[in-house]
PATORGU-135234 format. One record per residue (C-alpha): residue in three letters; chain; x, y, z. Coordinates in pm, 1 decimal. Last residue first. Layout:
% residues N
{pt 'ALA' 'A' {X Y Z}}
...
//
This chain:
% residues 209
{pt 'GLY' 'A' {787.9 -2061.4 -1127.2}}
{pt 'ASN' 'A' {671.4 -1848.0 -1425.9}}
{pt 'PHE' 'A' {479.2 -1585.7 -1220.7}}
{pt 'ARG' 'A' {724.2 -1528.6 -922.2}}
{pt 'ALA' 'A' {1022.6 -1612.3 -1146.4}}
{pt 'GLU' 'A' {927.5 -1315.5 -1361.4}}
{pt 'LEU' 'A' {902.1 -1086.5 -1063.8}}
{pt 'LYS' 'A' {1219.4 -1214.8 -911.8}}
{pt 'GLU' 'A' {1422.8 -1186.9 -1239.0}}
{pt 'VAL' 'A' {1291.6 -821.0 -1299.9}}
{pt 'ALA' 'A' {1377.4 -732.4 -927.7}}
{pt 'ALA' 'A' {1726.9 -860.5 -978.4}}
{pt 'ARG' 'A' {1782.5 -652.4 -1277.4}}
{pt 'THR' 'A' {1654.4 -343.0 -1087.5}}
{pt 'LEU' 'A' {1330.9 -199.4 -1135.6}}
{pt 'VAL' 'A' {1205.7 153.0 -1141.5}}
{pt 'LEU' 'A' {826.7 237.2 -1196.4}}
{pt 'THR' 'A' {735.8 597.7 -1258.4}}
{pt 'GLU' 'A' {434.4 803.5 -1186.5}}
{pt 'HIS' 'A' {343.7 618.2 -863.4}}
{pt 'ARG' 'A' {-12.4 535.6 -773.8}}
{pt 'MET' 'A' {-27.8 240.6 -1012.2}}
{pt 'ILE' 'A' {264.8 47.6 -858.5}}
{pt 'ASP' 'A' {165.5 111.1 -509.1}}
{pt 'TYR' 'A' {-187.6 -21.9 -561.4}}
{pt 'VAL' 'A' {-97.7 -307.3 -778.9}}
{pt 'ASN' 'A' {157.6 -461.5 -562.4}}
{pt 'ALA' 'A' {533.9 -546.1 -529.7}}
{pt 'GLY' 'A' {609.3 -650.9 -163.7}}
{pt 'LEU' 'A' {812.3 -979.3 -272.2}}
{pt 'ALA' 'A' {1020.1 -762.2 -506.0}}
{pt 'PRO' 'A' {1147.3 -550.8 -215.5}}
{pt 'LEU' 'A' {986.7 -197.1 -190.2}}
{pt 'LEU' 'A' {1120.9 162.7 -201.3}}
{pt 'ASN' 'A' {947.5 479.9 -230.8}}
{pt 'LEU' 'A' {1056.7 816.5 -377.0}}
{pt 'GLY' 'A' {784.2 1108.8 -367.9}}
{pt 'GLU' 'A' {979.5 1316.0 -119.7}}
{pt 'LEU' 'A' {1344.8 1229.0 -74.6}}
{pt 'ASN' 'A' {1433.8 1193.5 298.4}}
{pt 'SER' 'A' {1474.5 819.4 308.3}}
{pt 'SER' 'A' {1638.1 803.3 -20.4}}
{pt 'ALA' 'A' {2006.4 801.7 112.7}}
{pt 'ARG' 'A' {1924.8 540.5 371.0}}
{pt 'ALA' 'A' {1748.0 300.9 141.3}}
{pt 'PHE' 'A' {2026.8 345.0 -127.2}}
{pt 'GLY' 'A' {2292.9 249.6 131.7}}
{pt 'VAL' 'A' {2090.8 -52.4 263.2}}
{pt 'ASN' 'A' {2010.3 -190.9 -82.6}}
{pt 'LEU' 'A' {1671.6 -337.8 -22.2}}
{pt 'ALA' 'A' {1634.8 -723.3 7.4}}
{pt 'ASP' 'A' {1503.9 -1014.3 -223.4}}
{pt 'GLY' 'A' {1542.6 -790.5 -541.9}}
{pt 'ASP' 'A' {1479.1 -416.1 -566.3}}
{pt 'ILE' 'A' {1160.5 -237.0 -641.4}}
{pt 'VAL' 'A' {1181.8 149.0 -685.6}}
{pt 'LEU' 'A' {853.1 346.9 -683.7}}
{pt 'ALA' 'A' {873.9 700.3 -839.2}}
{pt 'THR' 'A' {672.2 1021.2 -774.8}}
{pt 'LYS' 'A' {769.3 1344.4 -943.8}}
{pt 'GLY' 'A' {956.9 1199.9 -1228.0}}
{pt 'PHE' 'A' {1233.7 949.7 -1225.3}}
{pt 'GLY' 'A' {1416.5 1116.9 -1498.0}}
{pt 'LEU' 'A' {1763.3 942.1 -1475.5}}
{pt 'LYS' 'A' {1944.9 1268.3 -1455.9}}
{pt 'GLU' 'A' {1706.4 1380.9 -1178.7}}
{pt 'ILE' 'A' {1756.0 1038.2 -1009.0}}
{pt 'LYS' 'A' {2131.8 1095.8 -1005.8}}
{pt 'THR' 'A' {2133.1 1448.1 -862.7}}
{pt 'LYS' 'A' {1888.1 1347.0 -572.9}}
{pt 'LEU' 'A' {2113.4 1047.3 -499.0}}
{pt 'ALA' 'A' {2421.8 1283.0 -446.9}}
{pt 'LYS' 'A' {2221.0 1504.1 -204.4}}
{pt 'THR' 'A' {2082.1 1209.9 -16.2}}
{pt 'LYS' 'A' {2424.8 1045.2 39.3}}
{pt 'ALA' 'A' {2540.3 690.9 -42.1}}
{pt 'ASP' 'A' {2854.8 801.6 -226.2}}
{pt 'GLN' 'A' {3077.4 547.0 -65.0}}
{pt 'GLY' 'A' {2932.5 276.0 -272.6}}
{pt 'MET' 'A' {2594.7 370.1 -464.9}}
{pt 'ASP' 'A' {2465.8 22.7 -521.6}}
{pt 'LEU' 'A' {2121.1 34.0 -653.5}}
{pt 'ASN' 'A' {2166.5 -220.2 -934.8}}
{pt 'ASP' 'A' {2152.8 -235.9 -1314.9}}
{pt 'VAL' 'A' {1863.9 2.9 -1354.2}}
{pt 'VAL' 'A' {1535.2 -57.3 -1545.5}}
{pt 'ILE' 'A' {1309.9 236.0 -1597.2}}
{pt 'LEU' 'A' {932.7 191.8 -1660.7}}
{pt 'ASN' 'A' {716.4 487.4 -1744.9}}
{pt 'GLY' 'A' {709.2 451.0 -2122.0}}
{pt 'GLY' 'A' {324.7 379.5 -2120.6}}
{pt 'MET' 'A' {378.2 3.6 -2241.7}}
{pt 'ALA' 'A' {610.2 -73.8 -1942.7}}
{pt 'LYS' 'A' {405.6 104.2 -1686.0}}
{pt 'ALA' 'A' {87.1 -63.9 -1797.8}}
{pt 'SER' 'A' {277.8 -389.8 -1838.2}}
{pt 'LEU' 'A' {371.7 -384.0 -1459.1}}
{pt 'ALA' 'A' {0.7 -289.8 -1352.2}}
{pt 'MET' 'A' {-130.7 -552.6 -1582.1}}
{pt 'LYS' 'A' {86.3 -834.4 -1457.9}}
{pt 'LEU' 'A' {-13.6 -723.7 -1097.4}}
{pt 'GLY' 'A' {-383.4 -752.8 -1191.5}}
{pt 'LEU' 'A' {-334.0 -1081.4 -1360.4}}
{pt 'ALA' 'A' {-179.1 -1220.4 -1031.5}}
{pt 'ARG' 'A' {-458.1 -1082.2 -836.9}}
{pt 'VAL' 'A' {-728.1 -1220.0 -1073.9}}
{pt 'LYS' 'A' {-559.0 -1568.4 -1052.7}}
{pt 'LYS' 'A' {-550.7 -1560.4 -675.2}}
{pt 'ASN' 'A' {-939.8 -1504.7 -659.0}}
{pt 'LEU' 'A' {-1021.2 -1207.3 -442.3}}
{pt 'SER' 'A' {-1158.9 -1198.0 -96.5}}
{pt 'SER' 'A' {-1268.1 -889.0 120.7}}
{pt 'THR' 'A' {-1231.2 -814.4 471.6}}
{pt 'PHE' 'A' {-1350.6 -520.9 686.6}}
{pt 'VAL' 'A' {-1427.2 -648.7 1048.9}}
{pt 'ARG' 'A' {-1695.6 -462.8 1226.8}}
{pt 'ALA' 'A' {-1791.5 -392.7 1593.9}}
{pt 'ARG' 'A' {-2082.6 -164.0 1627.9}}
{pt 'PRO' 'A' {-2065.7 224.7 1667.1}}
{pt 'GLY' 'A' {-2295.0 363.7 1934.0}}
{pt 'HIS' 'A' {-2653.5 431.6 1902.9}}
{pt 'ALA' 'A' {-2678.3 561.6 2256.3}}
{pt 'LYS' 'A' {-2366.7 501.3 2448.3}}
{pt 'GLY' 'A' {-2427.5 345.8 2793.7}}
{pt 'GLY' 'A' {-2413.7 545.8 3112.9}}
{pt 'GLY' 'A' {-2111.7 673.7 3294.6}}
{pt 'ILE' 'A' {-2219.2 1012.9 3298.3}}
{pt 'PHE' 'A' {-2594.8 997.1 3257.5}}
{pt 'ILE' 'A' {-2808.4 1090.3 2940.0}}
{pt 'PRO' 'A' {-2726.2 741.5 2796.2}}
{pt 'ALA' 'A' {-2923.8 563.5 3060.6}}
{pt 'ARG' 'A' {-2736.5 301.5 3271.3}}
{pt 'ARG' 'A' {-2816.7 486.8 3588.2}}
{pt 'ASP' 'A' {-3144.7 305.1 3636.3}}
{pt 'GLY' 'A' {-3535.3 354.8 3613.6}}
{pt 'HIS' 'A' {-3552.9 721.1 3536.7}}
{pt 'ARG' 'A' {-3878.1 919.4 3608.7}}
{pt 'ALA' 'A' {-3784.5 1263.6 3505.3}}
{pt 'THR' 'A' {-3715.8 1526.7 3765.4}}
{pt 'GLY' 'A' {-3907.3 1697.3 4026.7}}
{pt 'GLY' 'A' {-3873.4 1434.0 4283.9}}
{pt 'GLY' 'A' {-4236.9 1404.8 4353.1}}
{pt 'LYS' 'A' {-4317.4 1088.8 4149.9}}
{pt 'GLN' 'A' {-4159.1 772.9 4058.2}}
{pt 'ARG' 'A' {-3902.7 807.6 4341.1}}
{pt 'GLY' 'A' {-3552.5 780.1 4288.5}}
{pt 'PHE' 'A' {-3259.7 539.5 4221.0}}
{pt 'LYS' 'A' {-3428.5 250.2 4067.6}}
{pt 'LYS' 'A' {-3182.9 -32.8 4093.1}}
{pt 'GLY' 'A' {-3012.4 -160.9 3786.8}}
{pt 'THR' 'A' {-2675.8 -101.8 3916.7}}
{pt 'ARG' 'A' {-2389.1 -24.4 3670.3}}
{pt 'ALA' 'A' {-2185.4 -244.9 3453.8}}
{pt 'VAL' 'A' {-2251.8 -101.3 3113.4}}
{pt 'ASP' 'A' {-2327.1 -347.9 2834.2}}
{pt 'SER' 'A' {-2704.2 -311.8 2808.4}}
{pt 'ARG' 'A' {-2697.3 51.8 2776.6}}
{pt 'GLU' 'A' {-2437.0 35.9 2492.5}}
{pt 'ARG' 'A' {-2071.3 -4.6 2513.8}}
{pt 'ALA' 'A' {-1901.2 110.4 2207.1}}
{pt 'ALA' 'A' {-1775.5 -129.0 1942.9}}
{pt 'ARG' 'A' {-1425.3 -112.3 1781.9}}
{pt 'ALA' 'A' {-1397.5 -83.5 1395.5}}
{pt 'PRO' 'A' {-1147.1 -338.5 1250.0}}
{pt 'ALA' 'A' {-849.1 -172.4 1066.2}}
{pt 'ARG' 'A' {-876.0 -123.5 690.7}}
{pt 'ARG' 'A' {-590.8 -267.3 485.7}}
{pt 'ASN' 'A' {-816.5 -528.8 335.9}}
{pt 'ILE' 'A' {-1048.4 -285.3 199.7}}
{pt 'LEU' 'A' {-770.1 -100.3 18.7}}
{pt 'GLN' 'A' {-609.6 -411.8 -126.7}}
{pt 'TRP' 'A' {-949.4 -546.7 -266.5}}
{pt 'THR' 'A' {-1029.6 -209.5 -406.6}}
{pt 'VAL' 'A' {-707.0 -204.7 -590.6}}
{pt 'VAL' 'A' {-747.1 -547.2 -728.6}}
{pt 'ARG' 'A' {-1101.3 -488.7 -848.2}}
{pt 'HIS' 'A' {-984.0 -155.2 -1021.2}}
{pt 'LEU' 'A' {-694.0 -317.3 -1191.2}}
{pt 'ILE' 'A' {-916.4 -593.9 -1342.8}}
{pt 'ASP' 'A' {-1193.3 -328.1 -1450.8}}
{pt 'ALA' 'A' {-940.6 -89.8 -1607.0}}
{pt 'ARG' 'A' {-782.0 -369.3 -1821.9}}
{pt 'PRO' 'A' {-423.4 -375.2 -1914.4}}
{pt 'GLU' 'A' {-293.8 -553.7 -2229.9}}
{pt 'VAL' 'A' {-21.0 -800.7 -2098.4}}
{pt 'GLY' 'A' {327.1 -740.2 -2210.8}}
{pt 'PHE' 'A' {535.0 -710.1 -1891.2}}
{pt 'VAL' 'A' {445.4 -1048.8 -1742.9}}
{pt 'ALA' 'A' {377.1 -1287.8 -2035.4}}
{pt 'ASP' 'A' {595.7 -1059.1 -2255.5}}
{pt 'ASP' 'A' {887.9 -1159.8 -2052.1}}
{pt 'LEU' 'A' {1130.3 -858.6 -2056.5}}
{pt 'GLN' 'A' {1453.5 -888.4 -2254.9}}
{pt 'ILE' 'A' {1724.8 -671.0 -2079.3}}
{pt 'ASP' 'A' {1972.3 -443.8 -2264.3}}
{pt 'GLY' 'A' {2316.7 -306.4 -2179.1}}
{pt 'GLY' 'A' {2430.3 -88.6 -1886.8}}
{pt 'ALA' 'A' {2431.6 254.9 -2058.8}}
{pt 'LYS' 'A' {2515.0 524.8 -1821.9}}
{pt 'ALA' 'A' {2270.6 757.4 -1613.0}}
{pt 'ASP' 'A' {2502.8 740.5 -1301.2}}
{pt 'LEU' 'A' {2259.1 499.8 -1128.1}}
{pt 'THR' 'A' {2324.1 269.5 -1426.8}}
{pt 'GLN' 'A' {2091.7 203.5 -1706.3}}
{pt 'VAL' 'A' {1940.5 -89.0 -1871.6}}
{pt 'LYS' 'A' {1771.3 -54.4 -2207.1}}
{pt 'VAL' 'A' {1449.2 -240.5 -2258.6}}
{pt 'LYS' 'A' {1379.0 -526.3 -2487.4}}
{pt 'MET' 'A' {1012.3 -667.2 -2504.5}}
//
């Protein structure tokens, strides 16, 4: 698959040949759903347990008479109705983890990249270097000319361009990732996927190396 490369100034930067084994895979909704679900489950923090009646460190001595006190017949101060007592039916400790085969995860990422390429929502730029013009106002004008859409995920090579990252930090709907952090969930939840030449090389090497 051949795609046109643009510069940040919306000028032609030549062509790039995308590997069909990475950007030409027919997407499947069930595979994408499995990978996204796996990501979201593993992103959940563990649930902390509350101390119940048996966990509270209070005396177990009977604190009142069985009869004649005019109150209920309580055995100790650990009862949930007392201040400092245990929690009644409190939350239990839980760890939310899920496993997914590496081949399925790799296939899901290929399908997410292919879905953007086949749907016309993939933009390839030469690089993210803005030089002395690394300002938010200037970058906003550039991305409007390039047609990034309402939300865009920009993926660079090994490291993010410092000037571009600083200029884009206040732009709503624009997020950046290094090639190593590319994932199905972030790709699919953005309208447009923007890759640099370095990102294309890294992603293809990730699957072919």
